[in-house]
Biopython code that builds the backbone (N, CA, C, O; Angstrom):
import numpy as np
from Bio.PDB.StructureBuilder import StructureBuilder

atoms = [
    (1, "MET", "N", (0.871, -1.182, 0.094)),
    (1, "MET", "CA", (-0.010, 0.023, 0.013)),
    (1, "MET", "C", (0.930, 1.307, 0.024)),
    (1, "MET", "O", (1.889, 1.463, 0.780)),
    (2, "THR", "N", (0.515, 2.140, -0.884)),
    (2, "THR", "CA", (1.509, 3.368, -1.000)),
    (2, "THR", "C", (0.669, 4.631, -0.236)),
    (2, "THR", "O", (-0.455, 4.561, 0.260)),
    (3, "VAL", "N", (1.434, 5.630, -0.290)),
    (3, "VAL", "CA", (0.876, 6.931, 0.331)),
    (3, "VAL", "C", (-0.420, 7.323, -0.385)),
    (3, "VAL", "O", (-1.432, 7.696, 0.207)),
    (4, "ASP", "N", (-0.289, 7.198, -1.797)),
    (4, "ASP", "CA", (-1.303, 7.658, -2.722)),
    (4, "ASP", "C", (-2.537, 6.786, -2.499)),
    (4, "ASP", "O", (-3.656, 7.294, -2.574)),
    (5, "ASP", "N", (-2.380, 5.563, -2.242)),
    (5, "ASP", "CA", (-3.513, 4.689, -1.887)),
    (5, "ASP", "C", (-4.070, 5.078, -0.556)),
    (5, "ASP", "O", (-5.294, 4.952, -0.525)),
    (6, "LEU", "N", (-3.537, 5.512, 0.548)),
    (6, "LEU", "CA", (-3.975, 6.001, 1.702)),
    (6, "LEU", "C", (-4.803, 7.201, 1.588)),
    (6, "LEU", "O", (-5.906, 7.339, 2.116)),
    (7, "ASN", "N", (-4.178, 8.082, 0.840)),
    (7, "ASN", "CA", (-4.823, 9.444, 0.594)),
    (7, "ASN", "C", (-6.052, 9.214, -0.096)),
    (7, "ASN", "O", (-7.063, 9.805, 0.284)),
    (8, "ALA", "N", (-6.090, 8.345, -1.166)),
    (8, "ALA", "CA", (-7.289, 7.995, -1.849)),
    (8, "ALA", "C", (-8.394, 7.392, -0.960)),
    (8, "ALA", "O", (-9.576, 7.725, -1.045)),
    (9, "ALA", "N", (-7.939, 6.533, -0.151)),
    (9, "ALA", "CA", (-8.848, 5.888, 0.811)),
    (9, "ALA", "C", (-9.475, 6.972, 1.863)),
    (9, "ALA", "O", (-10.620, 6.857, 2.300)),
    (10, "THR", "N", (-8.719, 7.883, 2.167)),
    (10, "THR", "CA", (-9.113, 8.998, 3.150)),
    (10, "THR", "C", (-10.035, 9.810, 2.515)),
    (10, "THR", "O", (-11.010, 10.193, 3.162)),
    (11, "VAL", "N", (-9.879, 10.179, 1.214)),
    (11, "VAL", "CA", (-10.826, 10.970, 0.455)),
    (11, "VAL", "C", (-12.148, 10.292, 0.292)),
    (11, "VAL", "O", (-13.179, 10.908, 0.561)),
    (12, "ALA", "N", (-12.176, 9.077, -0.125)),
    (12, "ALA", "CA", (-13.258, 8.249, -0.300)),
    (12, "ALA", "C", (-14.212, 8.143, 0.848)),
    (12, "ALA", "O", (-15.428, 8.304, 0.752)),
    (13, "ILE", "N", (-13.495, 7.832, 2.044)),
    (13, "ILE", "CA", (-14.216, 7.640, 3.302)),
    (13, "ILE", "C", (-14.741, 9.003, 3.753)),
    (13, "ILE", "O", (-15.826, 9.032, 4.332)),
    (14, "ALA", "N", (-14.065, 10.132, 3.537)),
    (14, "ALA", "CA", (-14.532, 11.404, 3.984)),
    (14, "ALA", "C", (-15.713, 11.846, 3.182)),
    (14, "ALA", "O", (-16.644, 12.433, 3.734)),
    (15, "ARG", "N", (-15.714, 11.575, 1.836)),
    (15, "ARG", "CA", (-16.810, 12.009, 0.970)),
    (15, "ARG", "C", (-18.088, 11.101, 1.418)),
    (15, "ARG", "O", (-19.190, 11.644, 1.490)),
    (16, "ILE", "N", (-17.947, 9.814, 1.697)),
    (16, "ILE", "CA", (-19.037, 9.000, 2.091)),
    (16, "ILE", "C", (-19.631, 9.483, 3.444)),
    (16, "ILE", "O", (-20.850, 9.517, 3.614)),
    (17, "VAL", "N", (-18.764, 9.847, 4.380)),
    (17, "VAL", "CA", (-19.350, 10.432, 5.741)),
    (17, "VAL", "C", (-20.012, 11.583, 5.607)),
    (17, "VAL", "O", (-21.142, 11.800, 6.044)),
    (18, "GLN", "N", (-19.166, 12.515, 4.864)),
    (18, "GLN", "CA", (-19.804, 13.929, 4.604)),
    (18, "GLN", "C", (-21.039, 13.893, 3.868)),
    (18, "GLN", "O", (-21.950, 14.678, 4.133)),
    (19, "GLY", "N", (-21.122, 13.050, 2.981)),
    (19, "GLY", "CA", (-22.337, 13.094, 1.886)),
    (19, "GLY", "C", (-23.514, 12.748, 2.876)),
    (19, "GLY", "O", (-24.573, 13.345, 2.684)),
    (20, "SER", "N", (-23.444, 11.893, 3.861)),
    (20, "SER", "CA", (-24.548, 11.592, 4.757)),
    (20, "SER", "C", (-24.834, 12.515, 5.833)),
    (20, "SER", "O", (-25.976, 12.642, 6.276)),
    (21, "ALA", "N", (-23.795, 13.195, 6.292)),
    (21, "ALA", "CA", (-23.990, 14.290, 7.413)),
    (21, "ALA", "C", (-24.256, 15.646, 6.960)),
    (21, "ALA", "O", (-25.033, 16.399, 7.546)),
    (22, "TYR", "N", (-23.539, 15.981, 5.806)),
    (22, "TYR", "CA", (-23.505, 17.369, 5.426)),
    (22, "TYR", "C", (-24.143, 17.590, 4.074)),
    (22, "TYR", "O", (-23.745, 18.519, 3.370)),
    (23, "ALA", "N", (-25.136, 16.767, 3.666)),
    (23, "ALA", "CA", (-25.718, 16.870, 2.375)),
    (23, "ALA", "C", (-26.107, 18.123, 1.851)),
    (23, "ALA", "O", (-25.768, 18.493, 0.727)),
    (24, "GLN", "N", (-26.904, 18.886, 2.730)),
    (24, "GLN", "CA", (-27.342, 20.227, 2.485)),
    (24, "GLN", "C", (-26.266, 21.206, 2.238)),
    (24, "GLN", "O", (-26.319, 21.982, 1.283)),
    (25, "GLU", "N", (-25.280, 21.182, 3.089)),
    (25, "GLU", "CA", (-24.072, 22.101, 3.009)),
    (25, "GLU", "C", (-23.384, 21.857, 1.669)),
    (25, "GLU", "O", (-23.078, 22.799, 0.938)),
    (26, "ILE", "N", (-23.136, 20.554, 1.346)),
    (26, "ILE", "CA", (-22.357, 20.255, 0.133)),
    (26, "ILE", "C", (-23.140, 20.779, -1.160)),
    (26, "ILE", "O", (-22.553, 21.324, -2.095)),
    (27, "LYS", "N", (-24.537, 20.560, -1.123)),
    (27, "LYS", "CA", (-25.355, 20.955, -2.180)),
    (27, "LYS", "C", (-25.430, 22.516, -2.273)),
    (27, "LYS", "O", (-25.565, 23.059, -3.370)),
    (28, "ASP", "N", (-25.339, 23.245, -1.084)),
    (28, "ASP", "CA", (-25.345, 24.612, -1.151)),
    (28, "ASP", "C", (-23.912, 25.164, -1.720)),
    (28, "ASP", "O", (-23.870, 26.136, -2.474)),
    (29, "LEU", "N", (-22.888, 24.546, -1.347)),
    (29, "LEU", "CA", (-21.533, 24.964, -1.745)),
    (29, "LEU", "C", (-21.465, 24.724, -3.199)),
    (29, "LEU", "O", (-20.972, 25.612, -3.894)),
    (30, "LYS", "N", (-21.920, 23.572, -3.786)),
    (30, "LYS", "CA", (-21.954, 23.378, -5.191)),
    (30, "LYS", "C", (-22.743, 24.388, -6.099)),
    (30, "LYS", "O", (-22.328, 24.902, -7.137)),
    (31, "SER", "N", (-23.877, 24.555, -5.541)),
    (31, "SER", "CA", (-24.823, 25.586, -6.217)),
    (31, "SER", "C", (-24.483, 27.055, -6.164)),
    (31, "SER", "O", (-24.520, 27.731, -7.192)),
    (32, "ASN", "N", (-24.156, 27.566, -5.001)),
    (32, "ASN", "CA", (-23.890, 28.935, -4.992)),
    (32, "ASN", "C", (-22.665, 29.343, -4.206)),
    (32, "ASN", "O", (-22.514, 30.537, -3.949)),
    (33, "GLY", "N", (-21.699, 28.369, -3.768)),
    (33, "GLY", "CA", (-20.472, 28.690, -3.216)),
    (33, "GLY", "C", (-20.535, 29.073, -1.738)),
    (33, "GLY", "O", (-19.488, 29.470, -1.228)),
    (34, "ALA", "N", (-21.460, 29.012, -1.113)),
    (34, "ALA", "CA", (-21.667, 29.353, 0.428)),
    (34, "ALA", "C", (-22.822, 28.469, 0.985)),
    (34, "ALA", "O", (-23.725, 28.009, 0.285)),
    (35, "ILE", "N", (-22.683, 28.282, 2.357)),
    (35, "ILE", "CA", (-23.770, 27.649, 2.828)),
    (35, "ILE", "C", (-24.604, 28.489, 3.723)),
    (35, "ILE", "O", (-24.194, 29.590, 4.088)),
    (36, "ARG", "N", (-25.803, 28.001, 4.108)),
    (36, "ARG", "CA", (-26.745, 28.812, 4.815)),
    (36, "ARG", "C", (-26.116, 29.206, 6.168)),
    (36, "ARG", "O", (-25.208, 28.554, 6.685)),
    (37, "THR", "N", (-26.653, 30.306, 6.701)),
    (37, "THR", "CA", (-26.156, 30.878, 8.041)),
    (37, "THR", "C", (-26.718, 29.934, 9.045)),
    (37, "THR", "O", (-26.065, 29.822, 10.082)),
    (38, "SER", "N", (-27.709, 29.300, 8.940)),
    (38, "SER", "CA", (-28.294, 28.443, 9.966)),
    (38, "SER", "C", (-27.607, 26.929, 10.087)),
    (38, "SER", "O", (-27.921, 26.076, 10.917)),
    (39, "SER", "N", (-26.603, 26.813, 9.066)),
    (39, "SER", "CA", (-25.837, 25.503, 9.222)),
    (39, "SER", "C", (-25.095, 25.426, 10.579)),
    (39, "SER", "O", (-24.642, 26.429, 11.130)),
    (40, "ARG", "N", (-25.004, 24.223, 11.061)),
    (40, "ARG", "CA", (-24.243, 23.971, 12.225)),
    (40, "ARG", "C", (-22.748, 24.085, 12.089)),
    (40, "ARG", "O", (-22.019, 24.129, 13.080)),
    (41, "ILE", "N", (-22.290, 24.133, 10.835)),
    (41, "ILE", "CA", (-20.889, 24.223, 10.537)),
    (41, "ILE", "C", (-20.437, 25.545, 9.914)),
    (41, "ILE", "O", (-19.290, 25.714, 9.501)),
    (42, "VAL", "N", (-21.381, 26.458, 9.870)),
    (42, "VAL", "CA", (-21.124, 27.741, 9.193)),
    (42, "VAL", "C", (-19.947, 28.439, 9.699)),
    (42, "VAL", "O", (-19.227, 29.071, 8.926)),
    (43, "ALA", "N", (-19.680, 28.357, 11.093)),
    (43, "ALA", "CA", (-18.697, 29.031, 11.740)),
    (43, "ALA", "C", (-17.144, 28.497, 11.304)),
    (43, "ALA", "O", (-16.112, 29.156, 11.435)),
    (44, "LEU", "N", (-17.243, 27.316, 10.827)),
    (44, "LEU", "CA", (-15.919, 26.714, 10.373)),
    (44, "LEU", "C", (-15.456, 27.133, 8.908)),
    (44, "LEU", "O", (-14.432, 26.696, 8.384)),
    (45, "SER", "N", (-16.327, 28.024, 8.317)),
    (45, "SER", "CA", (-16.009, 28.445, 6.880)),
    (45, "SER", "C", (-15.676, 27.379, 5.931)),
    (45, "SER", "O", (-14.622, 27.441, 5.298)),
    (46, "PRO", "N", (-16.554, 26.338, 5.773)),
    (46, "PRO", "CA", (-16.169, 25.356, 4.894)),
    (46, "PRO", "C", (-15.989, 25.568, 3.552)),
    (46, "PRO", "O", (-16.477, 26.588, 3.064)),
    (47, "VAL", "N", (-15.336, 24.742, 2.812)),
    (47, "VAL", "CA", (-15.236, 24.930, 1.253)),
    (47, "VAL", "C", (-15.104, 23.517, 0.751)),
    (47, "VAL", "O", (-14.660, 22.635, 1.487)),
    (48, "LEU", "N", (-15.481, 23.285, -0.480)),
    (48, "LEU", "CA", (-15.250, 21.940, -1.145)),
    (48, "LEU", "C", (-13.986, 22.104, -1.968)),
    (48, "LEU", "O", (-13.777, 23.077, -2.692)),
    (49, "ASP", "N", (-13.150, 21.067, -1.801)),
    (49, "ASP", "CA", (-11.989, 20.993, -2.592)),
    (49, "ASP", "C", (-12.215, 20.376, -3.917)),
    (49, "ASP", "O", (-13.354, 20.046, -4.246)),
    (50, "ALA", "N", (-11.164, 20.195, -4.723)),
    (50, "ALA", "CA", (-11.391, 19.663, -6.193)),
    (50, "ALA", "C", (-11.885, 18.207, -6.023)),
    (50, "ALA", "O", (-12.525, 17.761, -6.975)),
    (51, "GLN", "N", (-11.705, 17.472, -5.057)),
    (51, "GLN", "CA", (-12.022, 16.063, -4.933)),
    (51, "GLN", "C", (-13.492, 15.957, -4.360)),
    (51, "GLN", "O", (-14.056, 14.876, -4.193)),
    (52, "GLY", "N", (-14.062, 17.195, -4.072)),
    (52, "GLY", "CA", (-15.350, 17.096, -3.510)),
    (52, "GLY", "C", (-15.511, 16.912, -1.998)),
    (52, "GLY", "O", (-16.591, 16.607, -1.491)),
    (53, "VAL", "N", (-14.395, 17.110, -1.308)),
    (53, "VAL", "CA", (-14.221, 16.989, 0.174)),
    (53, "VAL", "C", (-14.439, 18.179, 0.835)),
    (53, "VAL", "O", (-13.848, 19.195, 0.470)),
    (54, "LEU", "N", (-15.309, 18.185, 1.878)),
    (54, "LEU", "CA", (-15.550, 19.427, 2.672)),
    (54, "LEU", "C", (-14.404, 19.669, 3.535)),
    (54, "LEU", "O", (-14.000, 18.811, 4.320)),
    (55, "ARG", "N", (-13.870, 20.818, 3.410)),
    (55, "ARG", "CA", (-12.712, 21.151, 4.276)),
    (55, "ARG", "C", (-12.906, 22.503, 5.029)),
    (55, "ARG", "O", (-13.668, 23.356, 4.573)),
    (56, "VAL", "N", (-12.260, 22.677, 6.105)),
    (56, "VAL", "CA", (-12.343, 23.955, 6.833)),
    (56, "VAL", "C", (-10.988, 24.601, 7.126)),
    (56, "VAL", "O", (-9.937, 23.965, 7.196)),
    (57, "ASN", "N", (-11.098, 25.834, 7.281)),
    (57, "ASN", "CA", (-9.827, 26.558, 7.620)),
    (57, "ASN", "C", (-9.399, 26.331, 9.085)),
    (57, "ASN", "O", (-10.185, 26.267, 10.030)),
    (58, "GLY", "N", (-8.163, 26.227, 9.153)),
    (58, "GLY", "CA", (-7.597, 26.112, 10.570)),
    (58, "GLY", "C", (-7.619, 27.472, 11.273)),
    (58, "GLY", "O", (-8.641, 28.158, 11.275)),
    (59, "ARG", "N", (-6.496, 27.854, 11.865)),
    (59, "ARG", "CA", (-6.513, 29.128, 12.541)),
    (59, "ARG", "C", (-6.518, 30.406, 11.519)),
    (59, "ARG", "O", (-7.015, 31.495, 11.805)),
    (60, "GLY", "N", (-5.919, 30.106, 10.353)),
    (60, "GLY", "CA", (-5.842, 31.278, 9.397)),
    (60, "GLY", "C", (-7.275, 31.407, 8.638)),
    (60, "GLY", "O", (-7.395, 31.012, 7.478)),
    (61, "GLN", "N", (-8.350, 31.982, 9.359)),
    (61, "GLN", "CA", (-9.608, 32.036, 8.779)),
    (61, "GLN", "C", (-9.777, 32.687, 7.360)),
    (61, "GLN", "O", (-10.671, 32.314, 6.600)),
    (62, "ASN", "N", (-8.989, 33.555, 7.073)),
    (62, "ASN", "CA", (-9.064, 34.338, 5.861)),
    (62, "ASN", "C", (-8.117, 33.880, 4.772)),
    (62, "ASN", "O", (-7.653, 34.702, 3.982)),
    (63, "ARG", "N", (-7.818, 32.598, 4.705)),
    (63, "ARG", "CA", (-7.104, 32.087, 3.759)),
    (63, "ARG", "C", (-7.655, 32.043, 2.347)),
    (63, "ARG", "O", (-8.792, 31.602, 2.180)),
    (64, "VAL", "N", (-6.936, 32.465, 1.321)),
    (64, "VAL", "CA", (-7.720, 32.615, 0.053)),
    (64, "VAL", "C", (-7.069, 31.505, -0.979)),
    (64, "VAL", "O", (-7.574, 31.363, -2.093)),
    (65, "SER", "N", (-6.143, 30.869, -0.646)),
    (65, "SER", "CA", (-5.564, 29.780, -1.365)),
    (65, "SER", "C", (-6.515, 28.666, -1.815)),
    (65, "SER", "O", (-7.400, 28.289, -1.047)),
    (66, "GLU", "N", (-6.370, 28.136, -3.007)),
    (66, "GLU", "CA", (-7.248, 26.970, -3.332)),
    (66, "GLU", "C", (-6.557, 25.802, -2.971)),
    (66, "GLU", "O", (-7.131, 24.734, -3.185)),
    (67, "SER", "N", (-5.376, 25.792, -2.438)),
    (67, "SER", "CA", (-4.642, 24.639, -2.049)),
    (67, "SER", "C", (-5.256, 23.924, -0.775)),
    (67, "SER", "O", (-5.702, 24.633, 0.127)),
    (68, "THR", "N", (-5.293, 22.626, -0.675)),
    (68, "THR", "CA", (-5.841, 22.003, 0.534)),
    (68, "THR", "C", (-4.927, 22.037, 1.752)),
    (68, "THR", "O", (-5.363, 21.745, 2.866)),
    (69, "MET", "N", (-3.686, 22.385, 1.550)),
    (69, "MET", "CA", (-2.706, 22.433, 2.618)),
    (69, "MET", "C", (-3.243, 23.390, 3.740)),
    (69, "MET", "O", (-3.630, 24.535, 3.506)),
    (70, "GLY", "N", (-3.229, 22.838, 4.914)),
    (70, "GLY", "CA", (-3.729, 23.635, 6.002)),
    (70, "GLY", "C", (-5.222, 23.626, 6.190)),
    (70, "GLY", "O", (-5.753, 24.136, 7.177)),
    (71, "ARG", "N", (-5.869, 23.052, 5.251)),
    (71, "ARG", "CA", (-7.335, 22.930, 5.452)),
    (71, "ARG", "C", (-7.663, 21.435, 5.808)),
    (71, "ARG", "O", (-7.388, 20.502, 5.054)),
    (72, "GLN", "N", (-8.306, 21.289, 7.087)),
    (72, "GLN", "CA", (-8.518, 19.983, 7.599)),
    (72, "GLN", "C", (-9.951, 19.454, 7.089)),
    (72, "GLN", "O", (-10.902, 20.202, 6.860)),
    (73, "ILE", "N", (-9.965, 18.161, 6.956)),
    (73, "ILE", "CA", (-11.285, 17.490, 6.604)),
    (73, "ILE", "C", (-12.228, 17.550, 7.915)),
    (73, "ILE", "O", (-11.831, 17.223, 9.033)),
    (74, "SER", "N", (-13.422, 17.973, 7.651)),
    (74, "SER", "CA", (-14.501, 17.943, 8.770)),
    (74, "SER", "C", (-15.292, 16.693, 8.684)),
    (74, "SER", "O", (-15.783, 16.276, 7.635)),
    (75, "LEU", "N", (-15.397, 16.082, 9.909)),
    (75, "LEU", "CA", (-16.170, 14.910, 10.042)),
    (75, "LEU", "C", (-17.176, 15.241, 11.284)),
    (75, "LEU", "O", (-16.751, 15.903, 12.230)),
    (76, "PRO", "N", (-18.468, 14.783, 11.259)),
    (76, "PRO", "CA", (-19.348, 15.063, 12.308)),
    (76, "PRO", "C", (-18.845, 14.200, 13.451)),
    (76, "PRO", "O", (-18.375, 13.072, 13.303)),
    (77, "ARG", "N", (-18.990, 14.843, 14.612)),
    (77, "ARG", "CA", (-18.431, 14.239, 15.919)),
    (77, "ARG", "C", (-19.251, 13.038, 16.224)),
    (77, "ARG", "O", (-18.653, 12.132, 16.805)),
    (78, "ASN", "N", (-20.401, 12.872, 15.966)),
    (78, "ASN", "CA", (-21.328, 11.677, 16.441)),
    (78, "ASN", "C", (-21.338, 10.513, 15.335)),
    (78, "ASN", "O", (-22.081, 9.535, 15.411)),
    (79, "HIS", "N", (-20.492, 10.723, 14.381)),
    (79, "HIS", "CA", (-20.365, 9.594, 13.352)),
    (79, "HIS", "C", (-19.510, 8.474, 13.790)),
    (79, "HIS", "O", (-18.485, 8.745, 14.414)),
    (80, "ALA", "N", (-19.834, 7.171, 13.519)),
    (80, "ALA", "CA", (-19.106, 6.088, 13.986)),
    (80, "ALA", "C", (-17.563, 6.161, 13.402)),
    (80, "ALA", "O", (-16.617, 5.776, 14.089)),
    (81, "VAL", "N", (-17.403, 6.669, 12.128)),
    (81, "VAL", "CA", (-16.005, 6.823, 11.663)),
    (81, "VAL", "C", (-15.190, 7.830, 12.313)),
    (81, "VAL", "O", (-13.976, 7.670, 12.441)),
    (82, "ALA", "N", (-15.773, 8.814, 12.709)),
    (82, "ALA", "CA", (-15.122, 9.845, 13.559)),
    (82, "ALA", "C", (-14.696, 9.501, 14.868)),
    (82, "ALA", "O", (-13.667, 9.929, 15.392)),
    (83, "GLU", "N", (-15.564, 8.665, 15.420)),
    (83, "GLU", "CA", (-15.352, 8.174, 16.829)),
    (83, "GLU", "C", (-14.149, 7.069, 16.770)),
    (83, "GLU", "O", (-13.315, 6.983, 17.672)),
    (84, "LYS", "N", (-14.148, 6.234, 15.617)),
    (84, "LYS", "CA", (-13.139, 5.338, 15.668)),
    (84, "LYS", "C", (-11.658, 5.930, 15.318)),
    (84, "LYS", "O", (-10.611, 5.392, 15.677)),
    (85, "ILE", "N", (-11.746, 7.034, 14.615)),
    (85, "ILE", "CA", (-10.381, 7.724, 14.310)),
    (85, "ILE", "C", (-9.982, 8.421, 15.626)),
    (85, "ILE", "O", (-8.826, 8.323, 16.038)),
    (86, "ALA", "N", (-10.840, 9.066, 16.235)),
    (86, "ALA", "CA", (-10.510, 9.665, 17.513)),
    (86, "ALA", "C", (-9.917, 8.625, 18.561)),
    (86, "ALA", "O", (-8.895, 8.878, 19.199)),
    (87, "CYS", "N", (-10.622, 7.444, 18.695)),
    (87, "CYS", "CA", (-10.301, 6.395, 19.598)),
    (87, "CYS", "C", (-8.888, 5.830, 19.151)),
    (87, "CYS", "O", (-8.050, 5.585, 20.019)),
    (88, "HIS", "N", (-8.610, 5.619, 17.797)),
    (88, "HIS", "CA", (-7.226, 5.118, 17.456)),
    (88, "HIS", "C", (-6.153, 6.119, 17.756)),
    (88, "HIS", "O", (-5.053, 5.753, 18.172)),
    (89, "VAL", "N", (-6.461, 7.410, 17.547)),
    (89, "VAL", "CA", (-5.421, 8.341, 17.846)),
    (89, "VAL", "C", (-5.201, 8.442, 19.359)),
    (89, "VAL", "O", (-4.070, 8.644, 19.800)),
    (90, "HIS", "N", (-6.236, 8.308, 20.138)),
    (90, "HIS", "CA", (-6.041, 8.329, 21.663)),
    (90, "HIS", "C", (-5.249, 7.171, 22.083)),
    (90, "HIS", "O", (-4.372, 7.314, 22.935)),
    (91, "HIS", "N", (-5.502, 5.993, 21.530)),
    (91, "HIS", "CA", (-4.623, 4.863, 21.988)),
    (91, "HIS", "C", (-3.223, 4.905, 21.453)),
    (91, "HIS", "O", (-2.284, 4.433, 22.093)),
    (92, "PHE", "N", (-3.068, 5.530, 20.156)),
    (92, "PHE", "CA", (-1.745, 5.658, 19.511)),
    (92, "PHE", "C", (-0.893, 6.616, 20.272)),
    (92, "PHE", "O", (0.304, 6.369, 20.418)),
    (93, "ILE", "N", (-1.433, 7.693, 20.767)),
    (93, "ILE", "CA", (-0.578, 8.491, 21.577)),
    (93, "ILE", "C", (-0.422, 8.318, 22.956)),
    (93, "ILE", "O", (0.127, 9.183, 23.638)),
    (94, "GLY", "N", (-0.909, 7.151, 23.485)),
    (94, "GLY", "CA", (-0.679, 6.665, 24.848)),
    (94, "GLY", "C", (-1.755, 7.159, 25.840)),
    (94, "GLY", "O", (-1.480, 7.481, 26.996)),
    (95, "HIS", "N", (-2.908, 7.194, 25.352)),
    (95, "HIS", "CA", (-4.013, 7.591, 26.309)),
    (95, "HIS", "C", (-3.928, 8.936, 26.957)),
    (95, "HIS", "O", (-4.363, 9.135, 28.091)),
    (96, "LEU", "N", (-3.347, 9.878, 26.203)),
    (96, "LEU", "CA", (-3.164, 11.219, 26.838)),
    (96, "LEU", "C", (-4.538, 11.944, 26.627)),
    (96, "LEU", "O", (-5.453, 11.365, 26.042)),
    (97, "GLY", "N", (-4.665, 13.180, 27.096)),
    (97, "GLY", "CA", (-5.951, 13.810, 27.168)),
    (97, "GLY", "C", (-6.411, 14.450, 25.897)),
    (97, "GLY", "O", (-5.762, 14.320, 24.859)),
    (98, "ARG", "N", (-7.509, 15.132, 25.959)),
    (98, "ARG", "CA", (-8.200, 15.632, 24.720)),
    (98, "ARG", "C", (-7.296, 16.540, 23.924)),
    (98, "ARG", "O", (-7.285, 16.446, 22.696)),
    (99, "GLU", "N", (-6.566, 17.383, 24.534)),
    (99, "GLU", "CA", (-5.750, 18.329, 23.681)),
    (99, "GLU", "C", (-4.606, 17.600, 22.912)),
    (99, "GLU", "O", (-4.258, 18.025, 21.811)),
    (100, "HIS", "N", (-4.038, 16.548, 23.453)),
    (100, "HIS", "CA", (-3.105, 15.695, 22.719)),
    (100, "HIS", "C", (-3.834, 14.939, 21.619)),
    (100, "HIS", "O", (-3.291, 14.705, 20.540)),
    (101, "VAL", "N", (-5.071, 14.561, 21.912)),
    (101, "VAL", "CA", (-5.735, 13.836, 20.862)),
    (101, "VAL", "C", (-6.120, 14.746, 19.739)),
    (101, "VAL", "O", (-6.145, 14.294, 18.595)),
    (102, "ALA", "N", (-6.412, 15.954, 19.972)),
    (102, "ALA", "CA", (-6.738, 17.023, 19.033)),
    (102, "ALA", "C", (-5.458, 17.273, 18.134)),
    (102, "ALA", "O", (-5.534, 17.315, 16.906)),
    (103, "GLY", "N", (-4.294, 17.432, 18.827)),
    (103, "GLY", "CA", (-3.106, 17.755, 18.168)),
    (103, "GLY", "C", (-2.666, 16.504, 17.277)),
    (103, "GLY", "O", (-2.090, 16.679, 16.204)),
    (104, "GLY", "N", (-2.964, 15.236, 17.772)),
    (104, "GLY", "CA", (-2.580, 14.060, 17.102)),
    (104, "GLY", "C", (-3.398, 13.863, 15.768)),
    (104, "GLY", "O", (-2.927, 13.415, 14.722)),
    (105, "LEU", "N", (-4.793, 14.300, 15.988)),
    (105, "LEU", "CA", (-5.662, 14.301, 14.704)),
    (105, "LEU", "C", (-5.129, 15.196, 13.727)),
    (105, "LEU", "O", (-5.119, 14.805, 12.559)),
    (106, "LEU", "N", (-4.671, 16.363, 14.009)),
    (106, "LEU", "CA", (-4.098, 17.270, 12.949)),
    (106, "LEU", "C", (-2.893, 16.707, 12.387)),
    (106, "LEU", "O", (-2.701, 16.739, 11.171)),
    (107, "ASP", "N", (-2.044, 16.179, 13.219)),
    (107, "ASP", "CA", (-0.744, 15.632, 12.752)),
    (107, "ASP", "C", (-0.889, 14.487, 11.790)),
    (107, "ASP", "O", (-0.327, 14.427, 10.696)),
    (108, "SER", "N", (-1.702, 13.576, 12.305)),
    (108, "SER", "CA", (-1.735, 12.134, 11.752)),
    (108, "SER", "C", (-2.766, 11.937, 10.637)),
    (108, "SER", "O", (-2.577, 11.065, 9.788)),
    (109, "SER", "N", (-3.895, 12.754, 10.611)),
    (109, "SER", "CA", (-4.916, 12.498, 9.761)),
    (109, "SER", "C", (-5.528, 13.696, 8.928)),
    (109, "SER", "O", (-6.309, 13.515, 7.994)),
    (110, "ASN", "N", (-5.104, 14.915, 9.350)),
    (110, "ASN", "CA", (-5.502, 16.178, 8.771)),
    (110, "ASN", "C", (-7.091, 16.325, 8.961)),
    (110, "ASN", "O", (-7.842, 16.753, 8.086)),
    (111, "LEU", "N", (-7.470, 15.921, 10.187)),
    (111, "LEU", "CA", (-8.891, 16.162, 10.561)),
    (111, "LEU", "C", (-9.041, 17.365, 11.493)),
    (111, "LEU", "O", (-8.185, 17.664, 12.325)),
    (112, "HIS", "N", (-10.182, 18.037, 11.304)),
    (112, "HIS", "CA", (-10.443, 19.110, 12.183)),
    (112, "HIS", "C", (-10.773, 18.650, 13.598)),
    (112, "HIS", "O", (-11.807, 18.001, 13.752)),
    (113, "PRO", "N", (-10.027, 18.912, 14.606)),
    (113, "PRO", "CA", (-10.424, 18.349, 15.985)),
    (113, "PRO", "C", (-11.641, 19.011, 16.559)),
    (113, "PRO", "O", (-12.270, 18.397, 17.420)),
    (114, "SER", "N", (-12.017, 20.138, 16.194)),
    (114, "SER", "CA", (-13.362, 20.523, 16.859)),
    (114, "SER", "C", (-14.539, 19.776, 16.302)),
    (114, "SER", "O", (-15.620, 19.763, 16.891)),
    (115, "SER", "N", (-14.325, 19.145, 15.143)),
    (115, "SER", "CA", (-15.476, 18.372, 14.466)),
    (115, "SER", "C", (-15.692, 16.978, 15.251)),
    (115, "SER", "O", (-16.730, 16.322, 15.165)),
    (116, "LEU", "N", (-14.649, 16.640, 15.974)),
    (116, "LEU", "CA", (-14.640, 15.316, 16.771)),
    (116, "LEU", "C", (-14.800, 15.503, 18.174)),
    (116, "LEU", "O", (-15.083, 14.506, 18.838)),
    (117, "SER", "N", (-14.657, 16.718, 18.801)),
    (117, "SER", "CA", (-14.732, 16.738, 20.230)),
    (117, "SER", "C", (-16.175, 16.842, 20.731)),
    (117, "SER", "O", (-17.048, 17.445, 20.106)),
    (118, "PRO", "N", (-16.379, 16.192, 21.944)),
    (118, "PRO", "CA", (-17.858, 16.174, 22.365)),
    (118, "PRO", "C", (-18.419, 17.387, 22.563)),
    (118, "PRO", "O", (-19.599, 17.474, 22.902)),
]
sb = StructureBuilder()
sb.init_structure("model")
sb.init_model(0)
sb.init_chain("A")
sb.init_seg("    ")
for serial, (resi, resn, name, xyz) in enumerate(atoms, 1):
    if name == "N":
        sb.init_residue(resn, " ", resi, " ")
    sb.init_atom(name, np.array(xyz, "f"), 0.0, 1.0, " ", f" {name:<3s}", serial, name[0])
structure = sb.get_structure()
């Protein structure tokens, strides 16, 4: 298995999870480039990348670059896939606390930690 295979799998899983959880937001972004202000993820300033994956800005909220670098994949915190990823990172980093898990998520999987925290 190569890095490209892992990246392709990450994108495929993210698209499936996001398609079920954020269907309206994805539809809005595709049609008019913005999501409704009533959306639960509007504060994350989501964008769709070239692969159709919903990404959010990190700390640099006013980033204009079309690059996905620095943009984390957003997953709903109550989804089984998100819970499995957070659990894996928690075990991998030695059962450390929430802040370490959030940092581990950013380092290892490019997932946005606020989308996984309770």
